[in-house]
C-alpha positions as a printed NumPy array, in Angstrom:
array([[  3.192,   1.373, -28.944],
       [  6.741,   2.402, -29.753],
       [  8.318,   4.785, -27.22 ],
       [  5.807,   3.926, -24.459],
       [  7.155,   3.496, -20.923],
       [  6.895,  -0.162, -19.935],
       [  6.689,  -0.702, -16.195],
       [  7.251,  -4.099, -14.635],
       [  3.629,  -5.296, -14.329],
       [  3.415,  -8.229, -11.925],
       [  1.831, -11.266, -13.713],
       [  3.265, -13.948, -11.384],
       [  3.643, -14.046,  -7.634],
       [  7.462, -13.803,  -8.028],
       [ 10.193, -14.748,  -5.606],
       [ 10.799, -12.918,  -2.404],
       [ 14.133, -11.701,  -3.791],
       [ 12.472, -10.253,  -6.874],
       [  9.919,  -8.459,  -4.756],
       [ 12.627,  -7.014,  -2.454],
       [ 14.681,  -5.834,  -5.478],
       [ 11.659,  -4.261,  -7.176],
       [ 10.663,  -2.612,  -3.879],
       [ 14.145,  -1.015,  -3.537],
       [ 14.419,  -0.032,  -7.195],
       [ 11.066,   1.841,  -7.027],
       [ 11.153,   2.788,  -3.399],
       [ 14.608,   4.352,  -3.128],
       [ 13.843,   7.145,  -5.575],
       [ 10.524,   7.751,  -3.935],
       [ 12.252,   7.92 ,  -0.573],
       [ 14.75 ,  10.383,  -2.067],
       [ 11.95 ,  12.522,  -3.516],
       [ 10.157,  12.505,  -0.164],
       [ 13.342,  13.5  ,   1.66 ],
       [ 14.034,  16.248,  -0.92 ],
       [ 10.54 ,  17.691,  -0.523],
       [ 10.801,  17.8  ,   3.263],
       [ 14.392,  19.186,   2.997],
       [ 12.829,  22.356,   1.752],
       [ 11.2  ,  22.965,   5.064],
       [ 14.21 ,  21.672,   7.035],
       [ 16.3  ,  24.34 ,   5.254],
       [ 13.789,  27.042,   6.047],
       [ 13.505,  26.063,   9.691],
       [ 17.282,  25.836,  10.183],
       [ 17.872,  29.296,   8.704],
       [ 15.003,  30.925,  10.484],
       [ 16.284,  29.343,  13.702],
       [ 19.476,  31.26 ,  13.216],
       [ 17.453,  34.454,  13.509],
       [ 16.41 ,  33.553,  17.079],
       [ 14.213,  31.356,  19.267],
       [ 11.019,  33.395,  18.557],
       [ 11.541,  33.186,  14.788],
       [ 12.086,  29.44 ,  15.208],
       [  8.877,  29.043,  17.144],
       [  7.015,  31.098,  14.547],
       [  8.46 ,  28.921,  11.719],
       [  7.304,  25.801,  13.575],
       [  3.729,  27.051,  14.057],
       [  3.275,  28.423,  10.574],
       [  4.783,  25.328,   8.969],
       [  2.55 ,  23.006,  11.036],
       [ -0.615,  24.824,   9.881],
       [  0.554,  24.941,   6.229],
       [  1.471,  21.219,   6.497],
       [ -2.056,  20.32 ,   7.553],
       [ -3.495,  22.141,   4.558],
       [ -0.855,  20.731,   2.257],
       [ -1.282,  17.163,   3.427],
       [ -5.025,  17.134,   3.101],
       [ -4.642,  18.362,  -0.515],
       [ -1.953,  15.802,  -1.108],
       [ -4.568,  13.117,  -0.649],
       [ -5.953,  13.933,  -4.023],
       [ -2.465,  13.736,  -5.52 ],
       [ -1.798,  10.416,  -3.855],
       [ -5.19 ,   9.096,  -5.08 ],
       [ -3.713,   9.319,  -8.585],
       [ -1.121,   6.683,  -7.479],
       [ -3.386,   3.592,  -7.092],
       [ -5.572,   4.73 ,  -9.974],
       [ -2.664,   5.068, -12.358],
       [ -0.842,   2.003, -11.042],
       [ -4.011,  -0.13 , -11.429],
       [ -4.454,   1.189, -14.962],
       [ -0.856,   0.288, -15.739],
       [ -1.391,  -3.24 , -14.331],
       [ -4.511,  -3.562, -16.543],
       [ -2.603,  -2.197, -19.582],
       [ -4.874,   0.866, -20.004],
       [ -2.943,   4.115, -20.765],
       [ -6.102,   6.073, -21.319],
       [ -7.196,   5.452, -17.734],
       [ -3.743,   6.677, -16.596],
       [ -4.26 ,   9.889, -18.475],
       [ -7.727,  10.464, -17.159],
       [ -6.7  ,  10.058, -13.489],
       [ -3.627,  12.31 , -13.83 ],
       [ -5.482,  15.073, -15.655],
       [ -8.387,  15.174, -13.129],
       [ -5.894,  14.943, -10.291],
       [ -4.37 ,  18.194, -11.456],
       [ -7.813,  19.719, -11.717],
       [ -8.651,  18.814,  -8.125],
       [ -5.426,  20.045,  -6.522],
       [ -5.511,  23.378,  -8.337],
       [ -9.089,  23.973,  -7.197],
       [ -8.207,  22.991,  -3.647],
       [ -5.187,  25.292,  -3.555],
       [ -7.314,  28.23 ,  -4.743],
       [ -9.835,  27.559,  -1.925],
       [ -7.151,  27.466,   0.799],
       [ -5.542,  30.817,   0.014],
       [ -7.966,  32.878,   2.115],
       [ -7.612,  30.899,   5.424],
       [ -3.848,  30.743,   5.05 ],
       [ -3.669,  34.522,   4.522],
       [ -5.158,  35.027,   7.988],
       [ -2.883,  32.768,   9.959],
       [ -2.079,  35.411,  12.579],
       [ -5.708,  35.615,  13.607],
       [ -5.912,  31.836,  13.819],
       [ -2.759,  31.63 ,  16.029],
       [ -3.97 ,  34.327,  18.299],
       [ -7.341,  32.491,  18.649],
       [ -5.341,  29.393,  19.627],
       [ -3.643,  31.285,  22.402],
       [ -0.16 ,  31.841,  20.918],
       [  2.187,  34.646,  21.721],
       [  1.265,  37.747,  19.709],
       [  4.879,  38.375,  18.692],
       [  5.228,  34.828,  17.513],
       [  1.862,  34.969,  15.646],
       [  2.986,  38.151,  13.815],
       [  6.257,  36.587,  12.662],
       [  4.347,  33.439,  11.514],
       [  2.083,  35.611,   9.361],
       [  5.062,  37.301,   7.707],
       [  6.289,  33.836,   6.7  ],
       [  2.936,  32.356,   5.663],
       [  1.838,  35.112,   3.4  ],
       [  4.669,  34.148,   1.004],
       [  4.902,  30.443,   1.754],
       [  1.177,  29.914,   0.892],
       [  1.825,  30.596,  -2.75 ],
       [  3.873,  27.411,  -2.951],
       [  0.8  ,  25.301,  -2.095],
       [ -0.418,  24.743,  -5.677],
       [  3.034,  23.816,  -7.069],
       [  3.68 ,  21.534,  -4.097],
       [  0.464,  19.626,  -4.868],
       [  1.074,  19.535,  -8.596],
       [  4.451,  17.938,  -7.855],
       [  2.647,  15.199,  -5.864],
       [  0.245,  14.424,  -8.76 ],
       [  3.15 ,  14.23 , -11.265],
       [  5.195,  12.169,  -8.853],
       [  2.307,   9.704,  -8.528],
       [  2.103,   9.509, -12.371],
       [  5.828,   9.157, -13.036],
       [  6.22 ,   6.641, -10.232],
       [  3.37 ,   4.406, -11.614],
       [  5.335,   4.205, -14.916],
       [  8.682,   3.546, -13.261],
       [ 10.166,   7.062, -13.62 ],
       [ 10.432,   8.287,  -9.978],
       [ 14.108,   9.205, -10.509],
       [ 12.914,  12.176, -12.673],
       [ 11.068,  13.642,  -9.738],
       [ 14.076,  13.039,  -7.474],
       [ 16.446,  14.908,  -9.777],
       [ 14.069,  17.851, -10.189],
       [ 13.51 ,  18.12 ,  -6.465],
       [ 17.241,  17.929,  -5.681],
       [ 17.859,  20.954,  -7.882],
       [ 14.905,  22.695,  -6.201],
       [ 16.28 ,  22.022,  -2.727],
       [ 19.643,  23.517,  -3.679],
       [ 17.93 ,  26.547,  -5.263],
       [ 15.744,  26.996,  -2.13 ],
       [ 18.819,  26.858,   0.185],
       [ 20.685,  29.521,  -1.833],
       [ 17.623,  31.774,  -2.088],
       [ 16.883,  31.346,   1.596],
       [ 20.421,  32.366,   2.489],
       [ 20.172,  35.372,   0.245],
       [ 16.72 ,  36.589,   1.048],
       [ 16.594,  35.85 ,   4.811],
       [ 19.973,  37.364,   5.665],
       [ 20.657,  39.7  ,   2.755],
       [ 23.516,  37.917,   0.99 ],
       [ 24.359,  37.884,  -2.79 ],
       [ 23.224,  41.454,  -3.097],
       [ 19.59 ,  40.523,  -2.188],
       [ 17.541,  42.366,   0.477],
       [ 17.437,  40.919,   4.03 ],
       [ 13.693,  40.082,   4.317],
       [ 13.788,  37.697,   7.3  ],
       [ 10.713,  35.496,   7.693],
       [  9.158,  36.752,   4.404],
       [ 12.337,  35.976,   2.541],
       [ 12.156,  32.341,   3.404],
       [  8.614,  32.129,   2.109],
       [  9.576,  33.842,  -1.123],
       [ 12.566,  31.485,  -1.659],
       [ 10.376,  28.378,  -1.263],
       [  7.64 ,  29.641,  -3.632],
       [ 10.172,  30.431,  -6.351],
       [ 12.101,  27.151,  -6.109],
       [  9.094,  24.873,  -5.802],
       [  7.275,  26.586,  -8.692],
       [ 10.283,  25.969, -10.868],
       [ 10.335,  22.31 , -10.031],
       [  6.583,  21.958, -10.812],
       [  7.016,  23.687, -14.157],
       [  9.976,  21.541, -15.049],
       [  8.076,  18.338, -14.344],
       [  5.04 ,  19.486, -16.317],
       [  7.301,  20.181, -19.251],
       [  8.902,  16.771, -18.941],
       [  5.597,  14.866, -18.679],
       [  3.974,  16.726, -21.607],
       [  6.946,  16.811, -24.001],
       [  9.032,  13.736, -23.46 ],
       [  8.698,  11.397, -26.416],
       [  8.322,   8.238, -24.322],
       [  5.411,   9.733, -22.41 ],
       [  3.39 ,  11.037, -25.354],
       [  1.083,   8.039, -25.299],
       [ -0.373,   9.381, -22.031],
       [ -1.063,  12.958, -23.316],
       [ -1.729,  14.253, -19.795],
       [ -2.169,  17.883, -20.823],
       [ -3.984,  17.396, -24.112],
       [ -7.492,  18.957, -23.966],
       [ -6.688,  19.803, -20.318],
       [ -9.643,  22.178, -20.148],
       [-12.168,  19.421, -20.767],
       [-13.681,  17.813, -17.732],
       [-13.831,  14.029, -17.222],
       [-16.563,  13.715, -14.541],
       [-16.059,   9.984, -13.948],
       [-12.277,  10.323, -13.432],
       [-12.87 ,  13.463, -11.334],
       [-15.256,  11.549,  -9.064],
       [-12.761,   8.681,  -8.761],
       [ -9.967,  11.034,  -7.694],
       [-12.178,  12.843,  -5.254],
       [-13.695,   9.601,  -3.899],
       [-10.344,   8.081,  -3.106],
       [ -8.525,  11.336,  -2.405],
       [-10.501,  12.816,   0.459],
       [-10.223,   9.783,   2.778],
       [ -6.466,   9.62 ,   1.943],
       [ -6.151,  13.305,   2.793],
       [ -8.215,  12.92 ,   5.959],
       [ -6.079,   9.987,   7.007],
       [ -2.932,  11.959,   6.572],
       [ -4.395,  15.   ,   8.293],
       [ -5.577,  12.894,  11.215],
       [ -1.899,  12.237,  11.96 ],
       [ -0.537,  15.589,  10.813],
       [ -3.286,  17.352,  12.735],
       [ -2.286,  15.419,  15.881],
       [  1.276,  16.689,  15.601],
       [  0.043,  20.199,  14.898],
       [ -2.203,  20.055,  17.933],
       [  0.767,  18.997,  20.037],
       [  2.63 ,  22.095,  18.731],
       [ -0.266,  24.224,  19.971],
       [ -0.134,  22.507,  23.417],
       [  3.64 ,  23.077,  23.47 ],
       [  3.059,  26.777,  22.876],
       [  0.826,  26.74 ,  26.026],
       [  3.81 ,  25.435,  28.006],
       [  6.547,  27.758,  26.777],
       [  8.153,  29.14 ,  23.601],
       [ 11.384,  27.284,  24.418],
       [  9.61 ,  23.921,  24.701],
       [  7.807,  24.718,  21.481],
       [ 11.159,  25.37 ,  19.737],
       [ 12.523,  22.065,  21.156],
       [  9.372,  20.237,  20.028],
       [  9.809,  21.709,  16.516],
       [ 13.342,  20.411,  16.337],
       [ 12.283,  16.917,  17.456],
       [  9.474,  16.944,  14.952],
       [ 11.824,  18.022,  12.182],
       [ 14.168,  15.139,  12.9  ],
       [ 11.506,  12.5  ,  13.342],
       [  9.642,  13.831,  10.366],
       [ 12.702,  13.648,   8.21 ],
       [ 13.266,  10.007,   9.207],
       [  9.558,   9.358,   8.541],
       [ 10.009,  10.402,   4.907],
       [ 11.726,   6.997,   4.326],
       [  8.75 ,   4.83 ,   5.252],
       [  6.435,   7.344,   3.655],
       [  8.353,   6.94 ,   0.369],
       [  8.254,   3.142,   0.808],
       [  4.525,   3.397,   1.315],
       [  4.296,   4.967,  -2.118],
       [  6.211,   1.947,  -3.525],
       [  3.808,  -0.305,  -1.634],
       [  0.81 ,   1.44 ,  -3.163],
       [  2.215,   1.208,  -6.658],
       [  3.34 ,  -2.396,  -6.53 ],
       [  0.175,  -3.572,  -4.781],
       [ -1.909,  -1.41 ,  -7.174],
       [ -0.286,  -3.009, -10.25 ],
       [ -0.875,  -6.47 ,  -8.881],
       [ -4.502,  -5.434,  -8.04 ],
       [ -4.927,  -4.187, -11.613],
       [ -3.492,  -7.504, -12.922],
       [ -5.876,  -9.426, -10.572],
       [ -2.964, -11.27 ,  -8.886],
       [ -3.572, -11.897,  -5.219],
       [ -0.324, -13.742,  -4.617],
       [  1.686, -10.805,  -6.01 ],
       [ -0.298,  -8.47 ,  -3.762],
       [  0.689, -10.453,  -0.62 ],
       [  4.381, -10.666,  -1.515],
       [  4.665,  -7.028,  -2.585],
       [  3.016,  -5.901,   0.687],
       [  5.329,  -8.023,   2.896],
       [  8.428,  -7.01 ,   0.981],
       [  7.736,  -3.32 ,   1.624],
       [  6.951,  -3.95 ,   5.287],
       [ 10.194,  -5.804,   5.729],
       [ 12.327,  -3.061,   4.209],
       [ 10.566,  -0.37 ,   6.153],
       [ 10.911,  -2.092,   9.513],
       [ 14.587,  -2.56 ,   8.924],
       [ 15.066,   1.161,   8.371],
       [ 12.904,   2.113,  11.329],
       [ 15.157,   0.129,  13.645],
       [ 18.265,   1.912,  12.2  ],
       [ 16.639,   5.351,  12.648],
       [ 15.72 ,   4.616,  16.215],
       [ 19.278,   3.631,  17.04 ],
       [ 20.609,   6.886,  15.565],
       [ 18.2  ,   9.001,  17.62 ],
       [ 19.231,   7.194,  20.767],
       [ 22.953,   7.281,  20.071],
       [ 23.445,  10.865,  18.915],
       [ 20.602,  13.151,  20.1  ],
       [ 22.849,  16.07 ,  21.156],
       [ 24.573,  16.232,  17.772],
       [ 21.32 ,  16.049,  15.84 ],
       [ 19.503,  18.686,  17.875],
       [ 22.6  ,  20.925,  17.798],
       [ 22.234,  21.294,  14.022],
       [ 19.253,  23.609,  14.617],
       [ 20.714,  25.824,  17.338],
       [ 22.852,  28.869,  17.335],
       [ 25.748,  28.249,  19.867],
       [ 25.891,  31.98 ,  20.622],
       [ 22.205,  32.171,  21.718],
       [ 21.997,  31.877,  25.508],
       [ 18.71 ,  30.049,  25.268],
       [ 20.103,  27.313,  23.07 ],
       [ 21.18 ,  25.124,  26.019],
       [ 17.641,  25.215,  27.412],
       [ 16.175,  24.203,  24.081],
       [ 18.674,  21.391,  23.812],
       [ 17.787,  20.089,  27.304],
       [ 14.048,  19.914,  26.326],
       [ 14.641,  18.439,  22.879],
       [ 16.853,  15.451,  23.749],
       [ 14.179,  13.489,  25.783],
       [ 11.642,  14.325,  23.135],
       [ 13.862,  12.78 ,  20.569],
       [ 14.279,   9.654,  22.701],
       [ 10.502,   9.119,  22.601],
       [ 10.519,   9.82 ,  18.844],
       [ 13.034,   7.01 ,  18.496],
       [ 10.703,   4.606,  20.302],
       [  7.749,   5.271,  17.958],
       [  9.725,   5.041,  14.712],
       [  8.806,   1.354,  14.414],
       [  5.075,   1.688,  15.014],
       [  4.836,   4.818,  12.834],
       [  6.566,   2.931,   9.95 ],
       [  4.276,  -0.085,  10.274],
       [  1.104,   2.051,  10.235],
       [  2.104,   4.135,   7.249],
       [  3.205,   1.067,   5.235],
       [  0.001,  -0.779,   6.019],
       [ -1.941,   2.31 ,   4.983],
       [  0.037,   2.385,   1.675],
       [ -0.79 ,  -1.298,   0.977],
       [ -4.503,  -0.691,   1.655],
       [ -4.401,   2.274,  -0.612],
       [ -3.047,   0.108,  -3.433],
       [ -6.201,  -1.968,  -2.986],
       [ -8.269,   1.25 ,  -3.238],
       [ -9.283,   0.724,   0.386],
       [ -9.337,   4.194,   1.922],
       [-12.552,   4.729,   3.898],
       [-11.944,   2.319,   6.858],
       [ -8.217,   3.315,   7.147],
       [ -9.481,   6.897,   7.469],
       [-11.699,   5.876,  10.351],
       [ -8.88 ,   3.926,  11.978],
       [ -6.581,   6.986,  11.773],
       [ -9.123,   9.342,  13.277],
       [ -9.873,   6.978,  16.108],
       [ -6.231,   6.174,  16.837],
       [ -4.955,   9.751,  16.77 ],
       [ -7.829,  11.702,  18.212],
       [ -9.512,   9.209,  20.567],
       [ -6.316,   7.676,  21.85 ],
       [ -3.237,   9.82 ,  21.052],
       [ -4.574,  13.329,  21.668],
       [ -6.402,  12.69 ,  25.014],
       [ -3.375,  10.719,  26.261],
       [ -0.99 ,  13.594,  25.352],
       [ -3.199,  16.177,  27.108],
       [ -3.71 ,  14.139,  30.227],
       [ -0.034,  13.24 ,  30.632],
       [  1.127,  16.809,  29.88 ],
       [ -1.288,  18.881,  32.002],
       [ -3.304,  17.027,  34.648],
       [ -0.454,  14.669,  35.473],
       [  2.175,  17.426,  35.058],
       [  4.586,  15.657,  32.686],
       [  4.839,  18.612,  30.391],
       [  6.31 ,  18.248,  26.975],
       [  7.483,  14.656,  27.6  ],
       [  3.882,  13.639,  28.312],
       [  2.816,  15.103,  24.953],
       [  5.305,  12.922,  23.177],
       [  4.402,   9.746,  24.986],
       [  0.769,  10.35 ,  24.   ],
       [  1.832,  10.581,  20.378],
       [  3.433,   7.187,  20.699],
       [  0.232,   5.591,  22.041],
       [ -1.823,   6.977,  19.129],
       [  0.702,   5.738,  16.515],
       [  0.901,   2.266,  18.044],
       [ -2.916,   1.908,  17.991],
       [ -2.934,   2.86 ,  14.336],
       [ -0.228,   0.456,  13.462],
       [ -2.051,  -2.531,  15.063],
       [ -5.439,  -1.705,  13.434],
       [ -4.117,  -0.864,   9.975],
       [ -2.07 ,  -4.078,   9.776],
       [ -5.044,  -6.172,  11.096],
       [ -7.193,  -4.707,   8.306],
       [ -4.826,  -6.02 ,   5.582],
       [ -4.279,  -9.386,   7.282],
       [ -7.994,  -9.879,   7.671],
       [ -8.675,  -9.182,   4.041],
       [ -5.917, -11.497,   3.107],
       [ -7.109, -14.336,   5.35 ],
       [-10.669, -14.035,   3.953],
       [ -9.297, -14.222,   0.396],
       [-10.698, -10.727,  -0.296],
       [ -7.633,  -8.961,  -1.691],
       [ -9.156,  -8.655,  -5.143],
       [-12.587,  -7.614,  -3.897],
       [-13.756,  -4.028,  -3.523],
       [-13.039,  -2.427,  -0.092]])
């Protein structure tokens, strides 16, 4: 059909060079979009850190809880990716439309359900044993930040759709504008610049909700009105349910969300444990998490490229293309992970210093705690990259149930107990928490990769999971 987007559907195994090029062409905009989306929280955390150590600790706690809710919901958005990519590989635009439309249904319903628990974040944090002053500040932030949940998840659904038809650069451009708007609004509403009121923690939440909502609306307008995308008609008869597609999105989405939350929840739980140790170690932990999490956005973006390229090959029923697409993504990701680890080892003081106010007398203590945390984060960059890329490959094969079990086992049966034992009974404190994280991630990396290699060795890449 004239004007229809024409993604590069793999019909041959292709050369290694062609797969590497295709991975980079698709993956780099996805990486950029992932970095742009996390840059919103980095901006918020940096500016709230300028208010003081307690405000920084509150921002870390509230964000970690919001992130768990956001990431579970994102599983339904990411479920659209293999469904749409497989439909593209099979040449079925109607199936693309059905998965996107029902993906939007699911994330909007999920966002509405999460509003009540997010509203009561102070009570949750007090129940978890956090400082009352920190919990009160966290609630001021969350009661505005939570309104950004629905647009955040809509963006993920639309990113999955646009990436599956080779238009990830549109999402990247929209998010870059959103990041800039969020930074300006944060500066104005947190500190009272540009003639705006100084609202502190609440101001940061308001800034994020406004900027992210604008990005979601812009992408919806683009997807529904651009001439080249009219064949997909994602918003036509939006009110009509499609129960089969809704079931497909839900069936694939909740294990993806649970897999992501198994890891995110581990990191959030370690934030709670850090709060038991001291607010300063919690602040240092939050900085190290921000830096390692920012670096993790690169393999996470590449995992999206792996899902799409493997999903297209799966839709085209091409096992050789699946294998080469998977290995190309793993090769690119491992190369980046080694570079990120070297940066963390070489310049930890400069990186941590970005988050601290030199005039705050407690900054030197936070720095002293954060630097060794970052050294451990550098060590697990490699295994974290391998596990998320292997998970992305399996997602392209619509294999989500066993990866979920692997993630829960690795993070909560290996990582969490190890962190607790090293931190408290053995007395290693915050450093023990981080070493435990590394053990959990390494276990997941080994088991996720083994799952793909076993399916490949059995010639089962084109079979149902």
